[in-house]
C-alpha positions in Angstrom: 105.0 115.5 91.4 101.8 114.1 90.1 100.0 116.1 87.7 96.2 115.6 88.6 93.6 116.9 86.9 90.1 118.3 88.7 87.2 119.0 86.8 85.0 122.1 87.3 82.5 123.5 85.2 85.7 125.6 84.2 88.2 123.7 82.8 91.4 123.7 85.5 94.1 121.6 85.9 96.3 121.6 89.5 100.0 120.4 89.9 99.8 119.1 93.3 102.3 116.1 95.1 99.7 113.9 96.5 98.4 112.1 93.8 95.2 109.6 94.9 97.5 106.6 95.0 100.0 107.7 97.7 97.4 107.0 100.0 97.0 103.4 99.0 101.2 102.7 99.2 101.4 103.9 102.6 99.5 99.7 103.3 103.0 98.9 102.0 104.9 101.0 104.3 107.0 99.4 107.6 107.8 101.8 110.0 110.1 101.7 113.1 110.0 104.3 116.2 112.1 104.1 118.5 112.1 105.9 121.7 110.5 106.9 125.1 107.1 105.2 125.4 104.4 107.4 127.8 100.8 106.4 128.8 98.5 110.0 128.0 95.6 109.9 130.6 92.7 112.6 130.7 90.6 113.3 133.5 88.0 115.5 131.6 84.6 116.6 133.9 83.2 120.2 134.6 84.1 122.7 136.8 80.4 124.7 137.8 82.1 125.3 141.9 85.3 127.2 144.2 85.9 124.7 146.4 85.4 125.7 150.3 88.2 124.1 151.5 90.8 126.3 149.4 90.5 128.5 146.5 90.5 126.4 143.9 88.1 124.3 140.8 86.1 121.8 141.6 85.9 119.4 138.7 83.0 117.0 138.9 84.6 114.4 136.6 82.9 112.4 133.8 84.7 110.3 131.7 88.9 109.1 132.6 90.4 107.7 129.0 94.0 106.1 128.8 96.1 107.2 125.1 99.3 105.9 123.9 101.7 108.5 124.2 105.4 109.6 123.4 107.1 107.3 121.0 104.0 105.3 121.1 101.9 108.0 119.5 103.9 108.0 116.8 103.6 104.6 116.0 99.7 105.0 116.5 99.7 107.4 114.3 101.1 105.4 111.5 99.1 102.4 112.0 96.5 104.7 111.4 97.6 105.3 107.9 97.2 101.4 107.4 101.4 101.2 107.4 102.8 98.3 109.4 103.8 100.2 113.0 106.4 98.8 114.9 107.4 100.3 118.8 110.3 99.8 120.3 110.8 101.4 123.9 111.2 100.9 127.9 108.5 100.8 130.4 107.8 100.1 134.1 107.1 96.3 135.8 103.9 97.8 136.4 100.1 98.1 135.4 100.7 101.2 133.2 103.1 100.0 131.1 100.7 96.7 130.5 98.2 99.1 129.4 100.3 100.9 126.8 100.9 96.8 125.5 97.4 96.4 125.5 96.6 99.4 124.1 99.2 99.1 121.3 97.8 95.8 120.6 94.5 96.6 120.3 95.0 99.4 117.9 97.6 97.6 115.6 101.1 98.7 116.6 103.5 96.5 116.9 105.0 97.2 120.2 108.6 95.4 121.2 108.7 96.9 125.1 111.6 96.1 127.2 110.0 95.7 131.2 112.5 97.1 133.3 112.2 96.1 137.4 112.5 99.0 139.0 111.2 102.4 136.7 107.8 103.4 136.5 106.0 103.6 133.2 105.9 107.1 131.9 102.5 109.1 132.6 101.1 111.9 131.9 97.9 113.3 133.5 95.9 115.9 132.2 93.0 117.3 133.9 90.0 118.7 131.5 87.3 121.0 131.9 85.0 122.3 129.4 87.7 121.7 127.0 90.1 123.7 128.6 93.3 121.8 130.3 93.5 122.7 134.1 96.7 121.0 134.9 99.0 117.9 134.0 100.6 116.0 136.4 103.6 114.3 134.9 104.9 110.6 137.1 108.2 109.6 135.4 111.9 108.2 135.7 114.5 109.9 133.7 117.4 107.9 134.3 119.0 106.1 131.6 118.4 102.3 131.0 120.1 99.7 133.4 123.1 98.5 131.0 121.8 95.1 130.4 118.4 96.6 129.4 120.6 98.8 126.6 122.1 95.9 125.3 118.6 94.3 124.9 117.6 97.3 123.1 120.1 97.6 121.0 120.2 94.4 120.0 115.9 94.3 119.3 116.9 97.5 117.6 119.3 96.3 115.0 117.1 93.3 114.1 113.5 95.6 114.1 116.1 97.8 111.7 116.8 95.3 109.3 112.8 95.0 108.2 112.1 98.3 108.3 111.6 101.0 105.8 112.0 103.9 108.0 113.0 104.6 111.5 111.7 107.1 113.9 113.6 108.4 117.0 111.3 110.0 119.0 113.1 111.7 121.8 110.7 112.8 124.8 114.1 113.2 127.5 112.7 110.2 129.9 116.2 108.0 129.3 116.0 105.7 126.0 117.5 108.0 124.3 119.9 110.2 125.9 123.6 109.9 125.9 125.2 107.6 123.0 122.0 105.9 122.9 120.3 108.4 119.9 124.2 107.8 117.8 124.2 104.2 118.3 120.5 103.9 117.3 121.3 106.0 114.0 124.5 104.4 113.2 122.9 101.1 113.0 120.0 102.2 110.7 122.8 104.3 108.6 124.7 100.8 108.3 121.1 99.5 107.4 121.3 101.5 104.5 118.0 103.2 106.5 116.7 106.4 106.6 116.3 108.1 109.9 114.2 110.7 110.5 114.9 112.3 114.7 111.9 114.4 117.1 114.5 115.8 118.9 114.2 117.0 123.2 118.1 117.5 123.6 120.0 120.5 123.2 122.8 119.3 121.9 121.9 118.3 118.3 125.3 116.7 118.5 124.3 113.6 119.8 121.3 113.2 116.5 124.5 113.0 114.3 124.2 111.8 111.1 120.5 111.7 110.7 118.8 111.7 107.7 116.5 115.0 109.0 115.8 116.2 112.6 112.8 118.2 113.1 112.8 120.2 116.5 110.3 122.7 116.8 111.0 126.4 117.6 111.8 126.5 120.8 113.8 123.4 120.5 116.0 125.2 117.5 116.5 128.1 119.3 118.3 126.2 122.4 120.1 124.6 120.3 121.7 127.9 118.0 120.9 130.9 120.1 118.8 132.0 117.0 115.1 132.9 118.6 113.2 132.0 115.6 110.3 134.8 115.0 110.2 135.0 110.8 110.9 133.4 107.6 114.4 134.8 108.1 115.3 133.9 111.5 114.1 130.2 110.5 116.3 130.2 107.3 119.5 131.1 110.0 118.5 128.7 112.8 118.5 125.9 110.0 121.9 126.9 108.4 123.0 127.2 111.7 122.2 123.6 112.6 123.8 121.8 109.3 126.8 123.9 109.8 127.5 122.6 113.6 126.1 119.3 113.2 126.5 116.1 110.6 123.0 116.1 109.8 121.3 115.6 106.3 118.2 118.0 106.9 116.6 120.0 109.2 112.6 120.1 109.5 111.8 123.0 111.4 108.5 123.5 112.8 106.5 126.4 114.0 103.1 126.2 114.7 101.7 128.8 113.6 104.0 129.7 111.0 104.2 126.1 109.3 107.2 124.5 108.3 111.2 125.1 107.0 112.5 122.9 105.0 116.3 122.9 104.5 118.2 120.2 103.0 119.6 119.0 99.7 118.8 121.9 98.0 120.6 125.1 99.0 117.0 127.3 99.1 115.4 126.4 102.4 111.5 125.8 101.7 109.2 127.5 103.7 105.7 125.8 103.9 103.0 127.9 105.1 100.5 126.7 108.0 97.9 124.5 107.3 95.5 126.1 109.5 92.6 123.7 111.2 89.0 124.7 110.6 89.0 124.7 115.1 91.4 124.6 117.1 91.4 122.4 120.3 94.4 121.4 121.5 98.1 121.8 120.3 98.9 117.9 122.1 100.7 115.2 120.4 100.6 117.6 117.0 104.6 117.0 116.5 103.9 113.4 116.5 101.8 113.5 113.9 104.0 115.6 111.7 106.7 113.4 112.1 104.5 110.2 111.6 102.9 111.8 108.8 106.5 112.8 107.1 107.7 109.1 107.6 104.9 107.3 105.9 105.3 109.8 103.4 108.6 109.5 102.8 108.4 105.5 103.0 105.5 105.7 100.7 108.2 107.7 97.8 107.6 111.2 98.2 110.4 113.4 98.7 111.4 115.2 102.1 109.8 118.4 101.6 106.7 117.0 99.5 106.7 114.6 102.6 107.1 117.8 105.0 103.2 119.7 103.3 102.1 116.2 103.9 102.6 116.4 107.8 101.6 119.6 107.5 98.4 119.1 106.6 98.2 116.2 109.0 99.5 118.1 111.9 96.2 121.2 110.7 94.0 118.2 111.1 95.1 116.8 114.3 95.1 120.6 116.8 91.8 120.7 115.9 90.6 117.2 117.6 90.5 117.1 121.5 93.5 115.2 123.8 96.5 113.7 121.6 94.7 112.3 118.9 95.4 111.0 115.8 94.5 111.4 112.3 92.6 109.1 109.9 93.1 108.1 106.6 90.2 109.6 105.6 90.3 112.9 107.5 93.5 113.0 105.0 92.4 112.2 101.8 89.4 114.3 102.4 91.8 117.5 103.1 93.9 116.4 100.4 91.5 116.4 97.7 89.7 119.7 99.4 93.2 121.1 98.9 93.7 120.0 95.1 90.3 120.9 94.8 90.6 124.6 95.4 88.7 123.8 99.2 86.0 121.4 97.6 85.8 117.9 98.5 85.2 115.0 96.6 81.5 113.5 97.9 83.1 109.9 98.9 85.6 112.3 100.5 83.2 114.0 102.5 81.0 110.7 103.5 84.3 108.7 105.0 85.3 112.2 106.7 81.3 112.3 108.1 81.8 108.5 109.0 85.2 109.2 110.6 83.8 112.3 112.7 80.4 110.4 114.4 82.5 107.4 114.9 84.8 109.9 117.6 81.5 111.0 119.3 80.8 114.3 116.9 78.1 115.6 116.1 77.8 116.5 112.7 75.7 119.3 111.0 75.0 120.3 106.9 73.7 123.2 105.4 74.1 124.7 101.9 73.1 127.7 99.9 74.8 129.3 96.4 76.8 132.0 98.6 77.3 134.0 96.0 79.2 137.1 96.7 79.7 135.7 100.5 78.5 138.4 102.8 77.6 139.3 106.7 74.3 137.2 106.6 76.3 133.8 105.4 79.0 134.4 107.9 75.7 134.7 110.4 74.1 132.2 109.7 77.6 129.7 109.5 78.4 130.8 112.9 75.2 130.0 114.0 75.1 126.7 112.8 78.6 125.6 113.7 77.6 126.7 117.3 74.9 123.7 117.1 77.1 120.8 116.0 80.7 119.1 116.2 81.6 119.4 112.9 79.8 121.6 109.6 79.5 119.9 106.4 78.4 123.1 103.7 77.0 121.9 100.7 77.6 124.9 97.4 75.3 124.8 94.5 77.7 124.5 91.3 77.5 126.8 88.5 75.5 125.4 86.4 73.1 124.2 89.1 73.4 128.4 90.2 72.6 129.5 86.4 69.2 126.9 86.2 68.4 128.5 90.0 69.2 132.1 89.3 69.2 132.9 85.6 72.3 133.6 83.4 74.1 136.4 85.0 74.7 134.2 87.9 76.4 133.1 89.3 79.4 136.4 89.9 81.6 134.0 91.5 82.9 130.5 90.0 81.9 127.7 92.1 85.6 127.2 92.8 86.3 130.5 94.1 83.2 130.0 96.5 84.5 126.3 98.0 87.6 128.4 98.9 86.3 131.1 100.6 83.9 128.6 103.0 86.7 126.3 103.3 89.3 129.1 104.5 86.7 129.6 107.3 87.4 128.7 111.2 83.9 127.6 111.4 83.3 125.3 108.4 84.8 121.8 108.2 84.2 120.8 104.9 82.9 122.0 101.3 81.2 119.8 99.3 79.7 121.1 95.3 76.3 119.5 94.7 75.2 120.2 90.5 71.7 119.1 91.6 69.2 121.7 91.3 68.3 120.8 95.8 71.0 118.9 98.2 69.0 115.8 98.3 70.9 113.3 96.7 74.0 114.8 98.7 72.3 114.8 102.4 71.6 111.1 101.6 75.3 110.9 100.5 77.1 112.4 103.7 74.5 111.4 106.2 74.8 114.3 108.6 73.1 114.3 112.4 71.1 118.0 111.9 70.4 119.9 109.1 70.4 123.6 109.1 68.2 126.4 107.2 67.1 129.8 108.0 64.0 130.5 109.5 62.0 131.7 106.0 61.7 128.1 105.6 59.4 126.0 107.7 60.6 122.7 109.3 58.3 120.6 106.5 59.8 122.4 103.8 63.5 122.0 104.0 65.3 119.4 101.6 66.8 116.3 103.1 64.7 116.5 106.4 63.6 113.2 106.0 66.8 111.5 105.8 68.2 113.3 108.7 65.2 112.6 110.7 65.3 109.0 109.4 68.7 108.5 111.6 67.6 110.0 114.6 69.0 113.4 113.7 67.0 117.0 113.6 66.4 119.8 111.3 67.2 123.3 113.0 66.2 126.5 112.1 68.3 129.8 112.5 68.1 133.5 113.0 69.2 135.8 109.6 70.4 138.9 109.5 67.6 141.7 108.1 68.2 143.4 105.1 71.3 141.7 103.8 71.4 139.4 100.8 73.3 138.8 98.1 70.4 140.4 95.0 70.9 143.3 97.2 74.8 143.8 97.3 74.2 143.2 93.2 71.6 146.2 93.0 73.5 148.2 94.3 76.9 147.4 92.6 73.9 148.2 89.1 74.2 144.1 88.5 71.4 142.0 87.4 
């Protein structure tokens, strides 16, 4: 485990497994994903009336998009981290199969797609209105592949496995990994000395025999072991049951809002608390993000447990996005930096995140303050700001800056504590500490789209206005909560 020293106004040393050089090692990793390739389609629009033909909502379509799904989404996530990602799967001889191949090429994924005559490419179509999924329509054929396709698949796998650092089996129960094929692929990988991680779908985990690690969710492990997972104790019982029943080396149990549980060589189970998203939009593909990150982390040299912690962080980012979305290196780097620094990101990490969000079409807002003794007025202002943008960055005066502005008796709480409290709020997406008397330099570095201050300011007096307006952004003055301030609270406590 690497030790990373983070400097604050008070000297602090934080032990963290994710040293910055970890991210750079991703580019040297090569991973092979084998499994069920799916095309995820999204029909996005607005519903504001009921059909006169039947009591059903009418969607006014505004957008239609396609994304790599299933095993292809796992490979896409690996490629987004800068590692070499190869996908091996089966599609049909149809336009959807060609679309998957094109999407893979456009996103830097090496695609070995076997086209099987008579098999339609698996497609999941989701209809979305007001950021809510209304219905999902599946088109698929889950028959096992024809014998000649199966033999071609195994031969191609043997060649690709030899070049990979780690193999991931992504089972969506669409036919590629059913029957004995998963076991045959694991045997090929183990013969070549390559670790194998499995995202399972079968209730019989015996088909994944000799896997390095299997990563079921709570529902899947409950079906496999008949132990309902509700808390840490039942999670541990289910994980131990898996290792008792089947020759599998380790279990990484993903538990949604309860985090992850890892059981392997260490006799003690490792319960990893959930890394909560700042905003929860969509859980689609979160499992793909988790196993892709775990595999990439292991390929970069992390232990299974530390890689699971990294996957937990990435999954928390993914569920804050719409649709089957991937996590960027900047986002992962920024979240790691925030964890290491007690909630606050470096300026570079925050600027990288803002660029990423803006490239995805999000409106990024910025506000700032001391936030000493966080109170209702602060929370109200932050909620008002978050309602007027897609992502909210908060600048926090450092301890030294606060003393210059407020006097030697302030702040009441350290910059680290204030950053941690703010970063824990659902409405806040990033926290950055600045040491200057004003946030002008930070705003220049971050380049937000909207700047928020209270209505006790005028637009002309807001620091950073010219920076934001120069790029077509705007200043928004927010309502305040009367009679609530840190100074009043300190006075009531008999402070300075």
